[in-house]
C-alpha positions, 0 to 999 in steps of 0.5 A: 530272920537270918540272911541265908533264910532270906537269900533261900526264900527269894531263889525260891520264889525266883526259881519256882515259877520259872520251873513250872513255867518251863514245865507247862511249855514243855508239855504244850509245845515239846516233848509231852506232845507226841509222847504223852499215851492219853493224847490221841491225835487220831481216832482211825485206830483203836486197840481193842484188846491185848493179851500177855503171852509172856514178858516181852510178848503178846498179841494185840487186836487192832481196829483200823477203819472197818478192818480188825488186824491181830498182831504178834509182838516180841521184843523187837518183832511185830508179826501180822497174824491175821486180818478180818472184816469182822470182829471174832466172837467173844469168848466166854469164860466159866466160873468156877462152881467152888468158892475161895472160902471153901479153900480154907474150910477143908478140914486138916487130916 
């Protein structure tokens, strides 16, 4: 084998475990612990529902203990809209009576 190939393989063998170890330590003890969305440290709050009102705004329904809080949020602003003791009723959406395939079955004039 060529000397350059052997040198490259030795570098890979040494550096790959080192990089994987540093990545593991970072996730375990550092940045990953506070920034990963799937890690939940507390169970006192739950986001029940989110509704987007635009590219940078929306509504969020949050449960905190036994209370429900409706918040509006924009790019740099969060507003408490309403605080409720009971969860509001769920809204049922009516399904359309026509089917998607009917759009293509219309005859052309």
